[in-house]
N, C-alpha and C positions, 0 to 999 in steps of 0.2 A: 741519323743522329747529327746534331750540331757540334762543331768543334769551337769551343769558347774558352778564351784564356785572357791573360793579362801580361803586361811587361813586369817582371818580378825582379826584386833585388835579391842578389845571391850573397849579400853581406854575411848572413848567418850560415851559409853553405847551400849547396844545390839541393840537398834533400829537404832542408827546412823550407826552401822556396816552394818545392813540390808539395809539401804538407800544407802550406798556406793556400796553394791553388785548390787543393781538395777541400779545405775549410770554406773557401768562398764559393764552392759549387762549380768550379770550372774544370776543364779536362785537358788543358794544355797551357803552355806559357812561352814567353819570349824572354831571353836573358842577353845581357851583353857578354860577348865572348872573352872580354877582358875589361880593364878599367876604361870607361867610355872616353876619358879625356887624356889618356896616356897609353902606355903599352904594357903596363904591369898586369900579370894574371896570376891566378892561384892554381896550384896543382892539388887536386883532390885525392884523398886516400882511397884505397880499394873499398874500405868500409863505407865511405860516403857515397861513392859511385854505386855500390851494390844497393844501398838503401834507396837512392834516387831511382834506380831501375826497378826496384821492387814496387815503389809507389806508383810509377808509371804503369807497370803491368797490372797491379791490383785495381787501379782506377781508370783503366782503359784510355790513357792519354792519347791524344792525337799527336801530330808532329810537334816537336819542340823546336822553336826557332831561335837562332842566334843572331844578335844584332852586332854589326861591326862597330868598332870604336868611332867616335866622331872625328878623330884625327885622320881617318882614312877617307880619301876623296878620290875615287877612281876617275872622275871626270876632270880633275885638275890638270892644267897644262904644266904644272911644276912637278918634276920627277920626285922631289923630296916629299911631296904630299901623297 
C-alpha cells in the first residue's frame, strides 16, 4: 500500500485537517508543529486529539510528519538561530 499525503493547514484544528486528508483520498499528512514563522503553538483539547486519532485509525493513516518552524536552523553557526 502506498502512503500518500499532503502538507496540511491545521488552522481549523488537527481533526479538521485529517478529515480533509480523507476527503482528498490520501492516508497521511504533514503539519507544522507550531507557527512556521514564529514559536506560537496551539494546545488541543482531549476531544480534538481523540477525534484526530479516531480518523487516523479508521482510515489507516501512515506516519504523520511534523515540520519544524522555518525559524529553526540547526545548521546555522548562530546559537540564537
